[in-house]
NUFI-922078 format. One record per residue: x negated, y negated, z of N, C-alpha, C, CB in turn. Coordinates in steps of 0.001 Angstrom, whole numbers, plus 500000, padded with zeros to 6 digits. Atoms other than C-alpha are relative to their C-alpha. Glycine has a CB too. Layout:
BEGIN
XYZXYZXYZXYZ ...
//
This chain:
BEGIN
500052499173498580828186750705307152498099499763499146501214502196500344 501776500062500136823827750761306627499801501200500355499018498934500980 500904498916499919822491754093305735498672499776499758500346500928499220 500847499702499709819404754203307239499197501021501266499906499129499847 500157499675498569817738756589309774498934499032501239499445501483499852 500865500512499129817578754518312421499726500044501479500121499080499799 501398499360498372815771756613315203498467499860498950500293502749500806 501281499684500522813047756745312639499238498611500026500102500680498511 499740501144500147813485753085311916499176499176501063501371499887500016 500811500221498776812873752677315757498804500047500903500335500275500383 501476499950499578809933754190316660498878499365499013499640501496500195 501427501047500345808111752532313925499521498878500325499872499645498987 500255501067499757809169749375315104499111499703501468501206499464499853 500672500039498361807929750406318719498528500615499743500996501152501345 501461499625500652804593751992317374499519498355499339500200501484498482 501316500840500719803909748860315484499337498412500736500637499539498299 500540501037499388803961746875318395499137499934501118500813499403500244 501638500180498713801337748557320476498656499962499476499712501426501117 501317500068500162798259748690320845499199500202498325499599501061501000 500988498882501080796668751409318545501853499424498106500035503202501287 500069499843501253799931750261316143500278500560499194499477500021499773 498796499189501222802216752515312996499117499986499133501580499231499368 500275499720500888799669754508310750501224500535499069499058500652500286 499476499497500376800955755152307779499361500746498837500821499388500000 501115499322500362798817757442305280498516499518500781499961499825498472 501043500535499424795724755523305213499964498418500631499093500180499036 499945501162499767796656752143306420500691499988501191500462499290499021 500168500061498874797460750836309768500868499111500639498875499814500177 499430501747499184800033748037311411499589498897500931500969500109500745 499994500509498734799513746057314124500809498388500057498394499986500455 499613501212499639801955743322315455499797499191500581500569499922500217 499565500723497990800959740735317539500815499217500297499013499133500836 498559500723499830803192738915319813498943498723500551501495500848501315 498906500080500849804367736417319904500199499768499167500590499648500107 501052499977501689804915737132316382502275498410499708499742503292498252 498881500958500968808030734244314675500180501440499121499235498206498886 498878499000500798810114736684312740501337499930499191500420500698500810 498961500196500753813038736476310421500924501235499375499478499247499058 498850497557500588815445740042310153500822499066498968501996501483502019 499568500331500473817722740037307729500268501560499629499599498948499488 500586498289500389819419743435305980501761500050498977499724501693502104 499207499909500509821815743856303416500833501003498812499767499208499934 499001498371499775823478746854303735498943501344499731501570500180498487 500841498894500458820541749319302379499144499601501503499123499880498180 501565500627499257817502747363303705500055499074501025499055499186499004 500651501433498990816049745639306433499251499149499474499095500288501161 502291499537499732813073743507306407500529498569501033497911499575497824 500401500984498488811514741293308614498875499015498873498866501228501882 501533501430500198809507737717307397499563499454500902500181498628499277 501091500667498654806327736314309620500616498915498851497749500455500455 499747501280500028806236732785309515498131499474500671501664499627501093 501285500664498934803228732078312319499532501658500442500725498685501790 500530499057498892800936734572313730499953501022499157500849500274501374 500023498160501284800733737416310739500055500904500512498732500590499066 500423498452499825800618740896311778498249500439499164501506501027499079 501251499538500504797478742490310797500592501902499021498674500123501790 500131499057500515797101745316308228498979500632499919500333499894499238 501428499835499840793847747272308256499924501751499224499469499800501959 500058498192500779793174750801306001498587500156499857500811500305498152 501480499767499808789184751999305664500595501315498205499229500902502294 500289499145501376788314753993302292497730499651500181501254498824497931 501436500282499502784040753226302744500401498113500124498440500640498573 499980500478499234784646750422304350500698499412500378499477499738500044 498405499570499312787758749683307135499944497774499368500202500882502787 499205501431500095789767745822305657500507499193500932500998500082499393 499416500254499277792026744333306779500917498090499385498940500293501257 499730501201500414794304741485305872501340500394500492499678499506498500 499381500531498968797608739586306665501505500088499465499426498552500378 499192499147501157801292741030306126500910498473500549500724502181500216 499005501294499763803821738420305522501782500879499631499445498330498481 498347499541499498806784740779305515499906501917499340501727498615498770 500100497947500362808287744410305876501461500150499247500021501437501958 498971499592500590811229745789303952500068501753500799499756499786498197 500911498875500029811998749011305163501712500854499671498757500381501738 498824499327500373815068751477303339499826501118500677500253500205498587 499202498753498914816706754970304278498570501131499685502171500855499221 501094499496500472813083756608302148498894499360500174500102500218498904 500936501115500053810511753958302707499944498762500086499592499988499285 500295501417500554809455750715302434499106499609498933499562499302500931 500629501241501240807596747541300780499165498956500895501496498928499032 500427501140499666805235745819302196499316498669500019499881500201500304 500738501237500721803901742022301531499016499395500794500938498870499609 501289499599499556800592741879301902499231497858499386499274502045498796 501050501370500035798761738142301759499349500416499061498997499559501261 501386498938501418797154738485298193500047501088499536498575500429500355 500165499259500671797897741404297397501641500120499717499095501026500492 498039499600499755801166742792295355500268500849500975500863500843498705 499046499821498790803883743892297345499282501846499528502281499347499841 499930498605499839802897747706298598501520501464500315499100499871501095 498037498981500023805568750416298312499293501005501127500814501314497809 500449498630499033804935753782301048501793500357499968499003499584502092 499204499361499454807238756043302049499725501100501321500460500470498983 499517500028498053808439758034306021498970501320499551502321500314500993 500531498200499561807021761870304539498706499656500184500117501482498685 501500500174499267803922762908306232499216500588499088499731500717501502 500253498307500613803469765488303125498713498552499597501467501343498386 500243500538500699802566762622300765498749499560499681500616499467500105 501002500388500162799096761422299791500086498695500655499655500111498772 500410501215498976797171758866300792500599499135499228498380499604500367 498950501129500632798816755338299512498614499637498806500694498315501420 500819500718500716795548754829297672498728500983499641499661498700500789 501196499227500092792675757458296153498033499818500650500101499980498581 501811500843499023788616757669297649499528499472498327498105501841501136 500497500552500668787674756724293802499641498831499553500221500308499639 500684501299500194786082753911292910500795499270498490498122500347499813 498983500820501808788671751926289796498559499523498404501098497330500806 500863501037501541785178749491288580498263501168500202499523497119500652 501129499813500207781509750847287650499405499143501066499668499797498678 501506501448498434779341749392291444498704500166499010499161501139502667 501267500494500115776720750243289904499123498991499379499644500663499778 499988500833501223776568748506286830499906499131500829501079499934498907 499319501364499907777573745073288597498378500076501526502481499877500486 500914499847498470774966746102291828498254499768499239500287502174501001 501132500318501106771970746024289085500217499231499622499665500625499028 499828501515500758773464742634287515499528499312501126501653499417499446 500376501157499011773107740985291400498616500055499649500330500187501696 501358500092499870769650742531291718499722498819499126499244501298499626 499989501029500438769167740727288680499686498447499547500300500172500194 499654501740500107770721737357288877500428499853502039502039499529498433 499996500804498736769842737182292979498428500344500498501339500517501183 501624498955499746766073738568293466499663499176501478498239499691498360 500314499984498614766458736709297022501393500486500692499455498495500516 499174498997498287767740738931300280501131499689499706499718499467501943 499613500006499808769560736523300798502326500009499468498962499609500387 499053500003501105771853735850297813500515501098499879499553499669498830 499200498086500201772207739553297048500548500372500942499063501389499813 500092499389499544772893740954300036501484498739500201498739500624500610 498856501525500080776000737706300376500858501035498745499022497778499181 499730498953502093776431739842296341501135501100500573497849501475499021 499958498654499483776714742643297794501611499760500409498759500419501341 498799499971499688779471742201300523500982499155498988500015499587501332 499313500653500962781494740013297846500794501516499399498881499015498870 499507498937500432781347743416295887500807500539500806499209500748499664 499063498402499099782887745867298572500997499522499522500187500382501961 498687500115499825785692743358299192500895500282498959500222498894500386 498915500262501511786895742292295854500030501933498934498734498159498491 499439498709500156786177746462295154501152501023500638499122500494500098 498923499125499499788979747537298058501082499071499513500005500377501682 498805500732501038790944744669296168500371500641498858499604498667499425 499235499820500855791292745522293196500424501707500344499320499543498612 499645499021500554791350749334294198501572499551500442499244501398500436 499388499519499433794520748391296181500715499523499295500002500044501074 499210500137501181796012746469293218499972500835499102499817499037499431 499635498630501316795645749315290631501191500988501438497658501461499216 498861499029498710797747751125293731501341499955500011499881499575501515 499032501083499928800089748613293967501142500112498351498896498345500148 499381500096501343800853749450289907499612498988499239501311499915500036 500230501083500718798847746426288622499061500589498483499172498876501084 500808499913500653797509746674285434498711499376499424500504500168499581 501033500954500873794492745500282624500882499396499633499039500454498848 499066501254500348797116743545281160500552498980501240501345500628499283 499645500966498917798044742012284381498827499229500458500606500703501187 501699500159500111794019741490285133500440498713499358498821501271498970 500407501280500851793977739457281789500914498911499873499721500345498645 499433500151499751797083737939282340500635498440500384499787500792500393 499000500249499092798818737239285377498165498889500787501086501888501004 501285500541499473795616734261286666500430499419501402499302498826498971 500156499822498958796804734514289903499447500475500925500404500096500078 500232498331499563795498737911290352498280499095500808499783501765498015 501442500773500324791410735723289861500256499160501861500039498499497988 499270501132499043793062733178292769500370500791501416501590499326499197 500604499416499110793703735500294865498749501659501033500841499721500104 501254498975499595790913738146295022498953498776500648499178501018498359 500997501405499060788851734900295658500440499248501734500203498361498798 499711500356498954790811733640298392499593501470501136501515499441499816 500596499021499071790860737416299744499078499844500418499838500994499722 501517499683500025787503738018299743499659498863500705499209500166498537 500265500776499120786559734773301201500356499557501070499913499452499693 500047499838498324788452735161304408499848500822500264500833499789500817 500766498943499693786946737798304540498939500418501489499297499900498902 501333500550500361783813736978304596500038498541501568500032499266497801 499841502039498602784667733217307256500473501193501186502215497921499480 499908499280499157785602736632309429498930500528500943500496500699499492 501166499247499230782036737834310457499268499291500259499301500965499494 500592500545498571780899736682313106498236499189499962499930501610501112 500792500493500120777607736508311512499344498823499695499900500451499743 499957501406500410778584733436309403500435499000500404500358499856499218 499275500572498755779425731661313050499111498088499918499477501319501856 500602501925500006776262728903312829499558499487499291499103499431500697 500072500796500608774877726524311955499559500303497959499145499313500975 500793499371500231773208728545309062501141500292499144499207500750500884 498718499147500694776484730419308276500667499223499368500997500701500859 498852501738500703778679726829307287499140500275499073500064497891500790 500680499923501317775817726559304485500646501134499139498434500267500195 499966498284501391775806730109303009501790499758500029499218502558500989 498628500134500419780306729261303351500322499230499106500723499704500837 499792501098500722780539726531301977499218498955498969500320499487500773 501527499744501324777387726144299371499894501561499538498055499631500871 500669499637500563776320729106298671501545501226499549498478500225500728 498323498702500570779708732178298828500453498694498963501924500581501855 499497500612501407781552729844296614499467500513498754499708498573499914 500854500039501406778845730106293585499949501442499257498344499527500323 499933498186499914778035733985294394501372501037499549499823500384501702 498225498935499167781937734908295829500930500037497472502091497519502378 499864500241501919782647733593291568499501500683498518499376498817499726 500776499373501216780340735094289646500467501342500325498236499814499911 499628498482499817781255738246291319501302500369499244500216500359501584 498576499235500868784982738428290236499459499768498567501858499097500232 499601499851501255784118737001286891499521501055498763499821498876499669 500613498464500669781913740764286186501385500755499983498624501010501138 499297498507499633784842742438287929501186499862499409500244500427501616 499027500408500888787671740551286253499828500239498131500077498491500412 500597499867501677785679740964282659499870501672499833498110499103499710 500221498858500122785193744461283224501922501024499983498775500234501351 499342499428499762788554745114284442501463499530498863499896499940501418 499195500445500329790677743444281657499001500823498300500399498313500605 501193499794501203787614744812278548499689501852500236498166498735500439 
//
């Protein structure tokens, strides 16, 4: 028999499917319809796996960030959100708990911003590099909140790729990059600038 707070689970699922979504701590989760969902249970947990039209999760610290949910596991006391390009994120149902991650930056952004000024004297690439830095900083903060350590950043090579893909997808969603000039930015300039940013960030994370 499943020992779950069924009314609370139902309330969460009802809210998730509304226009406003379900908020927990500093996160908001929205499910777009129609969804392709696989439900499962092991007696203690309810799991939802998404394969198409992935739900959106958003959070705001210094900027608002959105990512895509690949799965959700609900248990007696909380749950696990499986987010594309991120480690699994744990949460509880208690409203008294602190935010899932704090307001403090993990990285020294000022030092990287100074390097950006030196590396990219032209305004176009400098602005792009700073946008990449902001998104990558949010990715790092959430990874650290999920328990990723400096050893992980050094040893788990897929984390660099996840960071790259997350930042790239965020920038591609920005409307100002929808023109012909935007095409050049996304497919010629962005890869070079983003790789440079990620190299600077991971150098600091592992040293």
